[in-house]
N, C-alpha and C positions, 0 to 999 in steps of 0.2 A: 614652688612658692615658699615653703619652709626655709630652704637654703637661702634663697635670694632676699627674702624679706625679714628673716629672723636670725637664722643660725650663723650666717657669715659675719654677723656683727657681734657674736657672743663667744665666750669660752664655754664650749659645750661638753657635757658629760654624756657619752653615748653608751647605753647598756646593751651589749650583745650577748648571744648565747642561745643554745637550743632550749634550755629550760630557765625559768626564774626571772625572765626579763621584766615582767610587769611588777612583780613584788620588789625586785631590786631597784627599779626606777622609782617606785613609790617610796621606798626606804631612803634613797639618796635625797629626793626632794624634801621628804619629811625631816631628815636630819639637818639639812641646810636651813630650813625654816625654824626648827627648834633651836638652832644656834644663831638666830638673829638676822639671817639673810632673807632676801626676797627672790628666790630663784624662779626662773621660768621652768615649766615642765609640760611634757605631753606624755601621758601614761595610757597604755593600750588596754585599759580595763577600768573598773569602777573602784577606786581606792576608798577606804574608810579614813585613812590618814595618808596624805593630806586630804582635806574634805572635798576636793574636786579633782577631776582628771586632767585638767589643762589650765594653764595660767601663764600669762606673758612675763610677769615678774619685772624686776628692775633691770635696766640695760647693763648696769655694772656688775650684776651677779650672774652666776652660771645658768645655763639652760640645760635641764636634764631631760633626755629623750630616750624612749625605748627603740633600740636599733634592730629592726627586723631584717632577717636575711632573705625574706621572700622577695620576689621580683617587684620592681617599681610600678610597672604598667605594661599594657599589651605592646606598647611601642618601645619600652625600655626594660630589657630583661636583666639588668643589673640589680643586685640586692639594694633594698631601700637605704641601708645604712651608708652606702657610698656617697649619699647626698648630704650627710648630716654633719660634716665638718668637725670631727672630734678634736677636742683639745685633750680630753681624758677619755680613753676608750676602755671599756670593761669587757673582758672576754670571760664570761662566767663558766662556760662549758661548751663543748662541741661534739655533736653526734649527728648521725645521718637522720634527716627528716625531710619533709616536703618532697616526696617521691615524684610529684607532678612537675617539679621545677629542677631538681638536681638528679644526676644520674647515679651517684654513689657518694661515699664519704669523701673521697678525694675532690670531688666537684664542690662539695660544701666547703672543704678546707681552702680551696682555691679562692672562693668568694671572701672568706675571712682574711686571707692573705692580702687581697686587694684592699680590703678595709684597713688593715694594719698599716699599709703603705702611705695612707693619707694622714696619719698621726704626725704632728709637727715635732721638730727637734726639741722644742721647749715644752712639749706635752708629756703625757704618760700613757703607757699601756698597763692596765691593771689586769693581771692574768691569773687564772686558776692554775696554780703550780702543780696540782695533783692530777690534771687531766692530760693523759698521754696524747689524745687527739689534737690538742693545741700545740703539740711539738712541731707540727708542720709549719707553724708561723716562724720558726727559727728564733734567732737571738734579738732581732729588731734593733740593730745598732744605730739606726737613725733617730731613735727616741729613747726615753727612759722607761725601764720595765720594772714594775713592782709585782711580786708574786704573792698570792694569797692561798692558804689551804691548811690542811691538817698535818702535813708531813714536815719533817725537819728540812730546813733550807728555804722555806717560804719566808718572805719579809714579814707579812702579817700572818700569824699562825693561830688557829682555833684550837683550844685545849680544854680539857676537863668537861667535855659535853655530857650532859645528863638530861633525862626526860622523865616526866611523871604526869599524872592526870591533870595537873594544873598548867603545864607548859614545859619549858625547857630552860636550861641555863648553860653558860659556857664562858670561858675566858678568852681574851685576845692578848697576844704578845706582839710587840714590835721588835723584830730582830733579837728575840730572846728576853726582852725586858717587859714587865707587865704594862699593859695599856689600859684594859677595862675588863670588868666583869659584867655580864649581861644576864638578866633573868627576865623572861618575857612569856607571853601566852602562846607564841607560835610553836608549832611542832617541827621536829626533824632536823637532822644535821644539814640538810639541803637549805633550810631557812637560816640556820646559823651561818652557812657560807654566803647566802644572799646578803645577810647583815654585814659580814666581814668585808665583802666586796663593796657594798654601799658606803660603809664607814671609811674604808681606805680611799675610795674615789672622792667622797665628799671632803674628807680631811685634806687631801691633796689640793682640792679646789679652794678650800677655805683657809687653810693654814700653811700650805706649801709642803715642802719635803723636810722632815718626815710628816706623816699625816696625823700624828697623835694629838695635835692641838684642838681637835674637835671633841666636844662633849657627847657621850653616848648614853647618858642617863635616861633620855627620853624614850629609848627603845622599850623600856618597861611599859610604856603606855601605847605602843604601836599596835593597831588593831588589824592590820593586814588589808587584803584586797578581796572584794566580793568574788565568790565562785572559786577562790583558792582555799581549799580545805575549810570552807565556810560552814559553820554549824547552823543548820536550819531548825533542828528540833533537839532539845536536851531534856527528855522526859524520863521518868523512872522506867528502866528496862529497855529504853530505845533511844538511840542517838542517830540523827539523820544529817548527813554531810554532803555538800555539793562541791565537786572539784573539777577544775578545767582540764585535768590530766588527759592527754591523748597520745602519749608516747610511752613505750614500755618502761623506760628508766623512771619517769615521773610516777607511774603507777606503783612500781616496786618500792621506791623510796617512801611514798606516802603510806602504803600498807605496812611496811616494816616499822615505820614510825608509830603508827596507830597501835601496834602490838604493845608498845611501851606506854602510850598515852591512855589506852583503854584496857588495862590488864584484866584477863579473865572473860572478856566479851567475845561473842561470836562476830567475826568480821565478815560482812556481806558486801562483796564488790559488784556493782551494777554498771556494766560498761556498754556504751554505744559506739560502735565503729563508724565514726562520722567524718573525721578529717580525711583529706586526700591521701594521706599515708596510711591511716588506720583502716580504711575501708578496702585496701588491697592487701595482698599476701606478703608484701616486702618485709614487714616486721612481725609477721604472725607468730613465729616461734618465740620472739621476744615477749609478745603480749601473753602468750601461754605461760611463760616462766614468771612473768610479773604477777599475773592473776593468781598463780599458785600460792602467793603469800596470804591469800584470803582463806577463810574456812568454807565459804560457799560463793558461787559466782552466778549471776544472771546476765546473759548476753543478749543485748538488744538487736534489733534488725539493722542490717548494713545500710547505711544511708545511701540513697540514690543507686541502689543495687542494680537497677535495670540498665544503667549506663555502663556497666562493667561486664566483660566476658566472664563466664563462670569460672574459667581456669585462673583468672587474675583476681577474683573477688575474695575478700576475707572470708574464710570458711569457718563459720561459727560451730558447725557440727564437729569438725575436726578438733577445734580448740576445746569444746566441751568434753569430747572423748579423751583428749590429752589430760585435761584437768581431773576427770574422774579416775583415770589410771594413776594419778598422783594422790588420790584420796581426798580430792576437793569436790564437794557436791556442786555440780554445774548443770544449768539448764539454759537452753537457747529458745528464742521466740521469733515467730514470723513477723510480729508487729510489736511496737513498743506498748501499745494499748494492752495486748495480751500479757506482756511482761508485768505491767503495772498491776493487773488484776491478780496474777499469780503471786507476786511479791506481797501484795496486801493480804491475800489469803494465808500466806505462809508466815508472815511476821507481825500482823496486827490482830490481836495484841501479841506482844512478844511472849514467847514461851520459854520457860527454863532460864538459861543464862541471859544476861543482858545482851542486846544486839547493837552493833554499830553498822549502819548501812551507808555506804559511800557510793554516790552516783558520779561516774567518770564520763565526761563528755565535753567537747568544745562547742556544743550547740545547745538546742533547747530540749533534746530528748523527747520531742513531741509533746512537751508540757507535762510529762508524767511526774517530774520531780516536785513541782509545786503541789500537784494533786496528792501525791503520796505524803508529803510533809504536812499538808492540811489534815489528812486523815490521822496521821501519827500524833498530831497535837490534840486531836479530839479524843 
């Protein structure tokens, strides 16, 4: 329906990648709106900017859509993004995920290759030039390629990144020449990359090549997306954050960023193995490495554990033991209710150093996040 009724009539910006799709889609829609356009958009989350997650927009303006690599339907096992008719395709990153759909990294890469082949000759591929896994896409000679990243050789380059308790700042260069300086409230180099991707794609859609005709001053006011490093409580001695993170890379980057964002605080990571990849052992070693960036870890119950064989199920006992061996205090719980009670007893009120408690889940965590946040506010 989207393809036939909306997308085939528009010049679409399709945001793909293992991480950051929702934030980057919101950023692109926001920047186009702030630059006087009325884009259509469909965002797979609840953005704070723009103020709604979906909008048809003006027929003459681009349509920005989150391009998910998950399968389309039980009768169509192709990735959703092959239906989205990209004029500008953003390849933010590529890692193995969705173990229930893809066999391995090469299988994911194959789906991204299929997506890349439908970019038209007069379109653009906006590519993370720092991501080796995207190398499988090749040179894409049938369309125009613009690379974005930290390293020399990228067309759009992120420079001078710094982070502090108020947020972060960075500069953007276009082929070595200054483009913009950004200071905003979002954390992490990963969000700087999301912004650079969105700015490049939106600039190409708005101003053509090069993309620097777009104004980026409004990024200072961008508030992000709910459940993406969303601060629920900011009280003396305790900060409570909810994050949609459910992949080892996302957890590691977020925790590393929070070291700079909250200097001197105890970082407490609370993780629910809930996604179809997180609740099996496929990426278990990666999760253990990522959670080791915290000072203490609380592991929730494996979602729908009864549907998995013991030998394939995410092993919270093994992960807790691995973390303890690395000097990270770790506890595991048979139920999320038990986790909530233990966490509340341990951290409310905060003792000694200030604490930053980050809940990582792509689900509800059985409602304990809201309960804990309400107690922390009190």
